[in-house]
C-alpha positions as CSV (number, residue, x, y, z in Angstrom):
1,M,104.2,83.7,85.7
2,S,107.2,86.0,85.6
3,N,110.0,86.9,87.6
4,A,110.7,90.7,85.5
5,V,111.8,93.2,87.7
6,F,110.5,96.3,87.7
7,S,112.3,99.5,88.6
8,P,110.2,102.7,88.6
9,A,111.8,106.1,87.3
10,W,111.7,107.9,90.5
11,G,111.0,111.1,90.7
12,S,108.8,110.9,87.1
13,T,105.7,110.1,88.3
14,Q,103.3,112.7,86.5
15,S,99.3,113.2,87.0
16,I,96.7,114.3,84.4
17,A,93.5,115.6,85.2
18,N,90.6,113.2,83.8
19,S,89.1,115.2,80.8
20,A,86.1,114.0,78.5
21,T,88.4,115.4,75.8
22,A,91.4,113.9,74.6
23,T,94.4,115.7,76.3
24,A,97.5,116.9,74.8
25,A,100.4,114.7,74.6
26,T,102.5,113.9,77.5
27,L,106.4,113.2,77.0
28,L,107.3,109.9,78.8
29,P,110.6,109.5,80.3
30,R,113.3,108.3,77.4
31,N,114.6,105.9,79.8
32,A,111.6,104.2,80.4
33,N,109.9,101.1,78.8
34,A,107.0,100.6,81.0
35,I,104.3,102.7,82.5
36,I,101.6,102.2,86.0
37,L,98.5,103.8,85.6
38,T,96.7,104.8,88.1
39,N,92.7,105.7,87.8
40,T,91.8,108.1,91.2
41,S,88.6,108.6,89.5
42,A,85.6,106.6,91.6
43,T,83.2,106.8,88.6
44,A,85.0,107.5,85.3
45,R,86.8,105.0,83.1
46,T,89.9,106.4,81.3
47,H,91.4,105.5,78.2
48,V,94.9,105.5,77.5
49,V,96.6,105.6,73.7
50,V,100.9,105.6,73.8
51,T,102.6,106.7,70.5
52,I,105.9,105.5,70.5
53,Y,108.2,107.5,67.5
54,T,111.5,106.1,65.9
55,S,113.4,109.8,67.3
56,D,113.4,112.3,69.8
57,S,112.6,114.7,67.3
58,D,109.8,113.4,66.2
59,A,108.8,112.9,69.9
60,D,108.9,116.3,70.8
61,A,107.3,118.2,68.2
62,A,104.7,115.7,68.4
63,V,104.1,117.3,72.3
64,A,105.1,120.6,70.8
65,G,102.0,120.3,68.1
66,G,99.1,118.2,70.4
67,G,100.5,114.6,68.5
68,G,100.2,111.4,69.1
69,T,97.4,109.1,68.4
70,A,94.1,110.3,70.0
71,P,92.3,107.9,72.0
72,T,88.5,107.9,72.4
73,T,86.0,106.7,75.0
74,S,85.9,103.2,72.9
75,S,89.6,103.4,71.8
76,G,92.3,102.9,73.8
77,L,93.6,100.9,76.9
78,P,90.3,101.5,79.6
79,I,91.5,102.2,83.2
80,L,88.1,100.8,85.2
81,P,87.7,103.4,88.0
82,N,89.9,103.0,91.0
83,Q,92.1,100.8,89.4
84,Q,95.9,100.0,88.4
85,V,97.5,98.4,85.4
86,A,101.2,97.8,84.4
87,V,102.1,98.3,80.4
88,Y,105.2,97.5,78.8
89,C,105.5,100.6,76.4
90,G,108.6,99.3,74.6
91,P,112.3,101.1,74.4
92,G,112.1,104.0,72.3
93,P,110.7,108.2,72.9
94,S,106.7,107.8,73.4
95,V,104.0,110.1,74.4
96,I,100.7,109.5,75.9
97,R,97.3,111.0,75.4
98,T,94.1,110.4,77.7
99,I,90.5,110.9,77.5
100,A,87.8,109.8,80.2
101,T,84.2,109.3,80.3
102,A,83.8,112.0,82.8
103,A,86.0,114.8,84.3
104,D,86.7,113.3,87.6
105,G,89.7,112.3,89.3
106,N,93.3,111.9,87.6
107,I,95.3,109.1,86.1
108,I,98.7,108.8,87.5
109,I,101.7,107.8,85.3
110,T,104.5,106.1,87.2
111,P,106.9,105.6,84.2
112,A,109.6,102.6,84.9
113,N,111.6,99.8,83.5
114,V,111.4,96.1,83.5
115,S,114.1,94.1,82.7
């Protein structure tokens, strides 16, 4: 059991529609080191990959060019239907990409800091 403090990045929650094809890279707030992922679908499993970059310019270029590691429905972190998980991503500029087993519901991304 951890006594870590979870502090959401207020006003930074994003929602990405579940899609059966990999989504474009979405930049996570640079001051966040963790995310809460909520899958609103009743049927689709969503897979998530977070790619951490060494510089802000690399992360910006990845978003502009659709980069980041593309997940498949057999790779990445699976978020089951109607489930929520917390993930520590570590510090640094990062992007998130998702894919789902069906175009149903959304993946809601709430950035946070854990200390």
